[in-house]
C-alpha positions as CSV (number, residue, x, y, z in Angstrom):
1,M,148.7,103.8,83.3
2,K,146.7,100.9,81.9
3,K,142.9,101.0,82.6
4,L,141.8,97.6,83.9
5,K,138.8,96.1,82.1
6,H,136.4,93.5,83.5
7,S,134.8,90.7,81.3
8,K,131.9,88.8,82.7
9,Y,132.5,86.2,79.8
10,K,135.9,85.3,81.4
11,N,134.9,85.7,85.0
12,T,134.7,82.2,86.5
13,G,132.8,83.3,89.6
14,I,130.1,85.0,87.5
15,L,129.9,82.1,84.9
16,F,129.3,79.7,87.7
17,E,126.7,81.9,89.4
18,I,124.8,82.2,86.1
19,L,124.8,78.5,85.6
20,I,123.6,77.8,89.1
21,R,120.7,80.3,88.7
22,K,119.8,78.8,85.3
23,L,119.9,75.3,86.9
24,T,117.6,76.5,89.7
25,S,115.1,78.0,87.2
26,E,115.1,74.8,85.1
27,T,114.7,72.6,88.1
28,L,111.7,74.5,89.4
29,S,110.0,74.7,86.0
30,S,110.7,71.2,84.5
31,N,112.5,68.0,85.0
32,K,114.9,68.7,82.2
33,T,118.1,70.4,83.4
34,L,120.4,71.3,80.5
35,T,123.0,73.0,82.7
36,V,123.8,70.2,85.1
37,D,126.0,68.4,82.6
38,I,127.9,71.6,81.9
39,I,128.5,72.2,85.6
40,K,129.7,68.6,86.2
41,K,132.0,68.7,83.1
42,Y,133.7,72.0,83.8
43,F,133.5,72.4,87.6
44,G,134.0,68.7,88.5
45,R,136.8,67.6,90.7
46,N,140.4,68.6,89.7
47,T,139.5,70.8,86.7
48,E,141.5,74.1,86.7
49,L,138.1,76.0,86.6
50,S,137.0,74.3,89.8
51,K,140.3,75.2,91.4
52,E,139.9,78.9,90.3
53,L,136.3,78.8,91.6
54,Q,137.5,77.7,95.0
55,L,139.8,80.8,95.1
56,Y,136.9,83.0,94.2
57,N,134.8,81.4,97.0
58,A,137.6,81.8,99.4
59,L,137.5,85.6,98.9
60,V,133.7,85.8,98.8
61,K,132.6,83.4,101.5
62,E,135.5,82.5,103.8
63,Q,136.7,85.8,105.1
64,Q,137.1,86.1,108.8
65,F,139.5,89.1,109.1
66,K,140.3,90.7,112.5
67,S,141.9,93.7,110.6
68,D,142.3,95.1,107.1
69,A,146.0,94.2,107.3
70,Q,145.1,90.5,107.9
71,G,142.6,90.7,105.1
72,L,145.1,92.2,102.6
73,D,147.6,89.4,103.6
74,F,144.9,86.8,102.9
75,I,144.2,88.4,99.5
76,R,147.9,88.3,98.7
77,M,148.1,84.5,99.5
78,I,145.0,83.8,97.4
79,S,146.6,85.7,94.5
80,E,149.8,83.7,94.8
81,S,147.7,80.5,94.7
82,H,146.0,81.7,91.6
83,R,149.3,82.3,89.8
84,K,150.3,78.6,90.5
85,L,147.3,77.4,88.5
86,N,148.0,76.0,85.0
87,Q,147.0,79.2,83.2
88,A,147.1,77.7,79.7
89,V,144.7,74.9,80.7
90,L,142.5,77.3,82.7
91,K,142.2,79.6,79.6
92,R,141.3,76.7,77.3
93,Q,138.7,75.3,79.8
94,K,137.1,78.7,80.1
95,Y,137.0,79.2,76.3
96,N,135.3,75.8,75.9
97,L,132.9,76.5,78.7
98,V,131.7,79.8,77.2
99,K,131.5,78.1,73.8
100,E,129.3,75.2,75.1
101,I,127.0,77.7,77.0
102,S,126.7,79.7,73.8
103,N,125.8,76.5,71.8
104,K,123.0,75.5,74.3
105,F,121.7,78.9,75.3
106,I,121.6,82.6,74.1
107,F,124.6,83.8,76.1
108,E,123.6,87.5,76.0
109,D,120.3,86.5,77.7
110,L,122.1,84.5,80.4
111,A,124.5,87.4,81.0
112,K,121.5,89.5,82.1
113,I,120.8,87.3,85.1
114,H,121.1,89.3,88.2
115,I,124.2,88.5,90.4
116,N,124.0,90.0,93.9
117,N,127.7,90.1,94.5
118,Y,128.7,91.2,91.0
119,K,131.0,94.0,92.1
120,T,133.0,91.7,94.4
121,L,133.3,89.0,91.7
122,A,134.4,91.7,89.2
123,S,137.0,92.9,91.6
124,I,138.4,89.4,92.2
125,Y,138.6,88.9,88.4
126,M,140.7,92.0,88.0
127,L,142.9,91.0,90.9
128,F,143.6,87.6,89.3
129,E,144.0,88.9,85.7
130,Y,146.3,91.9,86.2
131,A,149.6,92.6,87.7
132,E,150.1,95.3,90.4
133,T,152.1,97.4,87.9
134,N,149.2,97.6,85.4
135,N,147.2,100.0,87.6
136,P,148.0,100.1,91.3
137,K,145.2,102.6,92.1
138,Q,142.5,100.5,90.5
139,L,143.8,97.3,92.0
140,L,143.8,98.9,95.4
141,E,140.1,99.8,94.8
142,C,139.4,96.1,93.9
143,K,141.0,95.0,97.2
144,S,139.0,97.5,99.1
145,A,135.8,96.2,97.5
146,I,136.7,92.6,98.5
147,L,137.5,93.7,102.1
148,S,134.2,95.6,102.3
149,N,132.3,92.5,101.1
150,G,134.0,90.5,104.0
151,L,132.9,93.1,106.5
152,I,129.3,92.9,105.3
153,H,129.3,89.1,105.6
154,K,130.6,89.2,109.1
155,H,128.0,91.8,110.1
156,K,125.2,89.7,108.6
157,A,126.5,86.6,110.4
158,A,126.4,88.4,113.7
159,T,122.9,89.6,113.2
160,K,120.6,86.6,113.8
161,D,116.9,86.5,113.5
162,P,115.4,85.3,116.8
163,L,112.4,83.8,115.0
164,I,114.6,81.8,112.7
165,E,116.8,80.7,115.6
166,A,113.7,79.5,117.5
167,Y,112.4,77.6,114.4
168,V,115.7,75.8,113.8
169,S,115.9,74.7,117.5
170,Q,112.5,72.9,117.3
171,P,112.2,69.1,116.9
172,K,111.9,67.9,113.3
173,D,108.2,67.0,113.6
174,V,107.4,70.5,114.9
175,R,109.3,72.1,112.1
176,L,107.4,70.0,109.5
177,L,104.1,70.9,111.1
178,A,105.0,74.6,111.0
179,Y,106.1,74.3,107.4
180,K,102.8,72.6,106.4
181,L,100.8,75.4,108.1
182,L,102.8,78.0,106.2
183,V,102.1,76.2,102.9
184,D,98.4,75.9,103.7
185,Q,98.2,79.6,104.6
186,F,100.0,80.5,101.3
187,N,97.6,78.4,99.2
188,E,94.6,79.9,101.0
189,K,95.9,83.4,100.5
190,Y,96.3,83.0,96.8
191,S,93.3,80.8,96.1
192,V,91.4,83.8,94.8
193,L,93.8,84.4,92.0
194,N,92.5,83.7,88.5
195,E,94.5,81.4,86.1
196,S,96.3,84.3,84.4
197,Q,97.5,85.6,87.8
198,K,98.6,82.2,88.9
199,R,100.6,81.7,85.7
200,L,102.3,85.0,86.2
201,L,103.1,84.4,89.9
202,N,104.4,80.9,89.0
203,K,106.7,82.3,86.3
204,Y,108.0,85.0,88.7
205,I,108.7,82.5,91.5
206,T,110.4,79.9,89.2
207,N,112.4,82.5,87.2
208,V,113.2,85.1,89.9
209,N,116.9,84.7,89.2
210,D,116.5,84.4,85.5
211,T,115.9,87.9,84.3
212,A,116.0,87.0,80.6
213,E,113.4,84.2,80.9
214,L,111.1,86.3,83.0
215,T,111.4,89.3,80.7
216,K,110.7,87.1,77.7
217,Y,107.4,85.9,79.4
218,I,106.3,89.4,80.4
219,K,106.9,90.6,76.8
220,V,104.2,88.3,75.8
221,V,101.9,89.1,78.8
222,I,101.8,92.9,78.3
223,P,100.5,92.9,74.7
224,E,97.8,90.4,75.9
225,I,96.7,92.7,78.7
226,K,96.6,95.7,76.3
227,Q,94.5,93.7,73.8
228,K,92.0,92.7,76.5
229,L,91.8,96.2,77.8
230,N,91.2,97.4,74.2
231,D,88.5,94.8,73.7
232,Q,86.7,95.8,76.9
233,S,87.1,99.5,76.2
234,K,85.0,99.1,73.0
235,L,82.1,97.9,75.2
236,I,82.2,100.8,77.7
237,T,79.5,103.4,77.1
238,D,80.6,105.8,79.8
239,K,83.0,108.3,78.2
240,A,85.0,109.1,81.4
241,T,85.5,105.4,82.2
242,K,86.6,104.7,78.6
243,I,89.3,107.4,78.8
244,K,90.5,106.0,82.2
245,V,90.8,102.5,80.8
246,K,92.7,103.8,77.7
247,K,95.1,105.8,79.9
248,L,95.7,102.7,82.1
249,S,96.6,100.7,79.0
250,E,99.1,103.4,77.9
251,M,100.7,103.3,81.4
252,L,101.6,99.6,81.1
253,C,105.3,99.3,81.6
254,T,107.6,98.3,78.7
255,V,110.2,95.8,79.9
256,E,112.7,96.6,77.2
257,N,114.2,99.3,79.5
258,I,113.9,97.3,82.7
259,K,117.1,95.6,83.8
260,I,115.6,93.7,86.7
261,I,112.0,92.6,87.0
262,K,110.9,93.6,90.5
263,E,108.1,92.5,92.7
264,S,106.4,95.9,92.1
265,H,106.2,95.2,88.4
266,I,104.6,91.8,89.0
267,L,102.1,93.4,91.5
268,S,101.2,96.0,88.9
269,L,100.4,93.3,86.3
270,L,98.4,91.3,88.8
271,R,96.2,94.4,89.4
272,Y,95.7,94.7,85.6
273,F,94.4,91.2,85.5
274,D,92.0,92.1,88.4
275,L,90.8,95.1,86.3
276,I,90.2,92.9,83.3
277,D,88.1,90.5,85.4
278,E,86.0,93.4,86.7
279,L,85.4,94.7,83.2
280,Q,84.5,91.3,81.9
281,G,82.1,90.8,84.8
282,V,80.3,94.1,83.9
283,H,80.0,93.2,80.2
284,A,79.3,89.5,80.6
């Protein structure tokens, strides 16, 4: 029996998610958005890619099944709709899309961007790309993954946060005032951060979906921290303290083996900046 293989480079749902996350990152960090023209060109009205994306979205976002049987019937109808697309044009548009992305960005870096519903999108890709006879067992697993995703969405939709519901129900001027207070509290809370910490936090917020860009920045930050700790260590006269600072420097994480930069990693680096400030204060 043929083993089905997934390709993120040919998965329209994943390609679109990557572009949207890259666009968000660019928009937050600068006025220049390189990806917006690509999105308009390939996912504009009436392109085969936009039609295929609609089918992906139908299976990811629009599921309201009363039973698994109804869900499987819906999956079958979506699969039939996909077979009616112009496959030759779709293949050509997808090839040109990947080529243009590769020309403007480093595709391998973009491919590292974290996609929350990756498993579901991969299952949809295999459902669209392979016939039932290729591997019935594996395709059944794909359908189960898609159905499970629908159940999760329905559960989340049914569970509403009363605080959010209360906020949304307020008049516009009350919501704006609440938002202003929230921003003021945020600014007050982080006013004590030094410039290095603010830069790190800003990079994390603006590139939280862009793992490659965030990793690239942290690869520069970590050696800088190590160098500063090393410089301060030379000024320490207490032997025990010197050993502790050296040990802390050695414990600094290396991002090469980290797939996703988490909040805990950022928090750890913020604390290292605090330590450097304290040491510099002692030796000022």
